[in-house]
N, C-alpha and C positions, 0 to 999 in steps of 0.2 A: 323694897324689892318684892315682887309678886311671883309666885310659881305658876306652872302651867295649868292649874286647876285639874278637873277630872279628865280622864282619858275617854276617847271614843266619840269625838265630835262628829255629828252627822249633819254636815252643812247642807242647807237647802239652797235652791236657786241655781243660776247658771255658773256662778263663780266658785269653783271647788278646787281646781288644781292650781299649782303655783303659777303656771303660765297664764291661766285665765285671770287670776287675781292681779297679777302684774299688769296685764293689759287693761283691766278695769280701772286700776288706780291711775294709770297713765292717761286715761280718757277723762278723768274728773275735771270739771270746771270749778272755778272758785265759788264757794257756797254750797257745793254738792257733797253728799255722803255716799259711802259704800258700806253696807251693813251685811255681815255674815251671821246668820242665825244658826244656833246649835239646836237641831231637832231632837237631840238625845237628852236634853235637860231643860227645865223651865227657867226663863229669865236668864239665859246664858247667850251672850253674843259678843262679837268683836266688831268694831267699826272704825272708819277713818273719815275725817271731814277735812276737805281742803278749804281753809278759811279764806276770807276775802283778802287777807294779808299775805297769802301764799304759804301758810304754815299747814303741815299735815298733823292734825290733832287725832291721836289714836286712843281709843277707849276699849276696855275689856271689862265684862261683868260676868260673874259666875254666881248667880243667885242673889243673895242679900246685898243691900247697899254697902255693907262692910267689905265686900269683895268687888268693888267698882273702882277701877283705876284709870288714870289718864297719863299720857306722855305726848311728846311732840317731836317732830323732825322737819327739816327743810328739804329732805331728800326723798323723792317718791320711791326709789329703790328700797330704802330702809323701811318705809311704810308698808310696801307690798310684801317684803320678806317677812315682816312681823305677822301680818295677817295670814300669809300662806303657812307659816310655821304653826300658828294657832289652829288653823283649819285642819292641819295634819296631826295635831296633838303631839308635836315633837317635844321631847324632854327639854326642859330649860329654855323653851322658846322665847321667854320674856327677858332673859338675862342681858340682852344687848342694850336695854334701855333702863333709865332711872324712872320709876313709876311713882305717881302721887295718888294716894287713896282719896277719892272725891265723895265717898259715902256720906261724909258729914254735910255735904250740900243738900242731901235729901232727908237726913234723919230728923232734923228739927221740924221741917215742913210736914213730914210724915206723922210725927208725934202730935203736932198741932191739929192736923186735919183728921186724926184718928179719934179725937175727942167728940163724943156725941153731943149735939146741941140739946138744950133742956127740953124735956117732954117726949123724947123718943124712947118708948118703953119696949117696942117690939125687938126681937132678936136680930142681930146683924146678919146680913147675907154672907154666905161662904164664898171665898174666891173660887172661880172656875177657870180652867185653862182654855186655850184655843182662841184667844182674842187677839193677842199681840203677835203679829207675823214677822215683824222686822224686815219687811220687803220681800217676804217669801212669795213665790209665784207658782202657779200650777205648770204642768207640762201638758202637751196636747198630742193627739194623733188624728190625722186626717184619714177618714175611712169612707168606703163606699157604703151606701145605705143597706144593701142586701147583706154585706158582711157583718154590719153591726146588728141587723135583725137576727142573723144566725147566732151571734154571740149571746144575745138576750135569751134565746131559746135554750142554749147549752149552758149558760152561766159564765162563760169566759171567752175572750177575744183572742184569736190565734193567727192573725194576719200581720205580717211584718210591714208590708206596704201594699200598694194597689194590687199587684199581680203575684205576690210572693207570700208564702206562709212563714210562721215562726219556725217551724221545723226545717224549712229550707235555708233560712238566713241565720238562725241562731239567736235572734233578738227582734224586738219590735221597734221600728223606727218611730221616734217621737220628736217633738220640736218645742221651741220656746215661742212666746207670743209673737215676736216680730218675724218669725219664720213661717208662720201658718200660711199667710197669703201667697208667698212665693211657692211653697210646696203645692198648694191647691192649684195654682196657675200652671205649674210645670208638669205635674204628674196627673192632674185630673181635668185639665182643660177640655179634652175631647169628650168626656163622659156625658152621656145624655141625661143621666140622673144626678141631681145635686149631691155631692159628698157631704158628710157631716163632720164636725169637729168634736172629738171626744175630749172633755176636760178631765184630767187625771190627777188624783190626789196621791202623791207619792207615799204618804204615810200608810195607805191601805194596800200597797203592793206587797206581795209575799216575796218577790225577788228583788235583786239590786237594780239600781239605775246608774249607769255609767255615762258621764258626759265625755264624749270621744270626738276626736278631730276627724272631719271628712275632707280628705285631700281634694276631691273633685269640686267641692263647694268652698273650700278654704274657710270653714267655720266649724264650730263645735255644736254637736247635737246630743240630746239625751237618748240613750238606748235602754229599753226595758228588757232585761235578761230574764225571760220567763213569760208565762201567759198573763194576760190582763184580765183579772176578774171584773165582772160588771159592777161589783160593789165598790171598786176603786174609781169608777167613772162618776164624778160628782155632777156633771151637767153635759148636755149634748146641744151644741150650737149649730145653726144652719148657715150655710154659705149661700150667697145670692149671685146672680149674674151681674157682672160689672156693668153699670148703667151706661158707661161711656163706650164700651166695645160690644157688649152683648155676647161676648165669647168667654172671657176669663171669669173665674170665680172670685168673688169679693167677700172678704171677712169684715163685717161691719164694726168689729171691736179693735181693728188694727190700730187706729189712732188713739184709742183709750189708754194704751200703755205708755203714751208720752207723759202721763200724769198718774203714776201708781199711788196707792194709799199713802198719805204723808205720815210722818212720825206722830204728829199732832193733828187731829182732824178738826177743822173749824165747825162750830155749831152756832148758827146765827140765831139770836133771840128774835122771836116773832110774837110780839105782844098780843095777848088774847087768843093765841093759837097753841099748838102742841109743844112749842119750845118757849113758852112764856116765862117759865121759872128757871132761867139760867143767869149766871153772873159771877161776881167776885165777892169774897168776904175776907176778913183779916187773915185767915190761915190758908187761903187758896181760892179754888173755884167750886161752884156747885151746879148741879143739874137735877131738877125735880119735876114730877108730873104724876099722872094717873094712867095706868094701863091695867085695869081690873083690880089692882091694888095701888095704893100710893107709894111713891118711892122718892128717895133723896140720895144722890150720889155726891160724895165729896172728893176733891182732888187737891193736890198741892199746887203751889204757884206755877209750876211748870206743866201742869195738866196730867200728872200721873195719878191714877186712882189710888185712894187711901181707905175709903170706908163707904159702906152702903147700908141704907135702912129701907126695908121693904115691909109694908104692913097692910094686911087686908082690913076691911071695915071694922071687924069685931075687936081689933087691937086698940082702936082709937075712939070710935063712936059706938055704933052697934051694927049688928049684922044686916040691918035693913037701911043703913045710911045711904043716901043718894050719892052719886059721883060728885054732884055739886057741893054737897056738905063736906065730903072728904077733901075736895080741892080747897075749900075755904079753910079747913083745918090745916092742910099742908102749907098754904100761903102764910098762915100764922107762924108755923114752925120756921119757914124760910126767913120771915122777917126777924126772927130771934137770932139769926146768925150774926155775930158781931161784925160791924162794918159792911153789912150787906149792900150790894149795888147791882142792879140788873144790867146785864151787858152781854155782848157776844163773847163766846169762849172758844178755846181750842184745847182738846184733850186727847190723851193717848187712848188707843183701843183698850178695852177692858171687858171682863165678864165676871159675874157673880151668879150664885145659885141660891134660890130661896128654899124654904122648908119642903116645898112640893117638887123640888128638882127642876124647876123652870129656870132657864138662863135669862139673865138681865144684863144689859150693858151695851156698849158700842163696840160691835164685833167686826173685825176684818173678815169678810166672807169672800175674798177674792178667789180662793181655791174652790169654793163651792159654786160660784157663779162663772168663773172663767175669765173675768175681766175685773178691773179695779172697782171694788164696791165694799162699803161698810154699812152695817145695819144696826139701828138702835132698837134693841129687843127688850120686851115684847111689843113695843109700840109699832114696829114695822115701818120705821122711817128710814129711807134709803139715802145714803150719801155717796156721791159719785164725782168724777171730774166735772168741772174745774175746781172742786173743793173750795167753794166760796161760802160755805156754811148753809146753803140752801139744801132742802131735802125733797124727796118725793115719797108718796105713799102707795 
């Protein structure tokens, strides 16, 4: 039996209330997941997977693998009630199920993949947060250009919607990705000047965001209760005239949200290019390369990050070593991995920090960009839908 874990879950994304979670579980197709991410703690989430056999597999994790549990049910109502109770941090939310600890599934692979290959003398990189989003998405606000320009001058945005202020309404109207285009078309279609879409990072908002039902639209919308500081706007996206009508505004990233960042991101091996050193070995997966320093990331067999080695030239050869010499040395280290085989891989988002404070890893930057996007840093390789392993630079 597992208890409810820590209190104060700060669930991100659209599905927060019991009604929203129930509707989301009811809409799952076989093979699909619903993940609720706790923004108040690292590596804490609850999820349900409707398997191809029609079973609802429910998992909950609160930090370490030792607190990773699984159960199952055939009833969608039981699955949604468990997730809703978890999201609200209700006492004894888990007592309705018999749970199995599945931490042992990851512990052995973690131990194996945490062992440094021979010859790696540089210090390990330190884990850094902010890579794994668990399906977290930004929220948006459609604004007139002059209103946004005024906010940049003053330091905060105080308009609720096109013709109403925060003081008049009491909150700022926001929306989710699939609602942006409809709002732009209904509220801003007659505007002579193109409106802009503000991408908002909830974590940087000083006030609360409540997802509330709008009876006139029969849908749920996020409402920002307080002013919007410009520091919480991670990106500004442009709208374009609809090419078919020439009248309505079109958001070019509308269809991107059909394929959000997957739990494991495919990375295709491209021999002789920037993803040349990827593949499998006896303890899991590996990804290596050069980006000012040589690096080697190790993962377990399921693609979860376990260990990273990042070393500038002076750690291995000398300070004047060429990138080619460093890569030759790194290839030799990769060859020493037991059972090494070059291949395409699929890995979970992760981030580590080197001694200079630079972030390395495959980082989910959806909230920064405003559309599904993951970046291999510091190489600056971008991964996007259709998530086939190919990248852009």
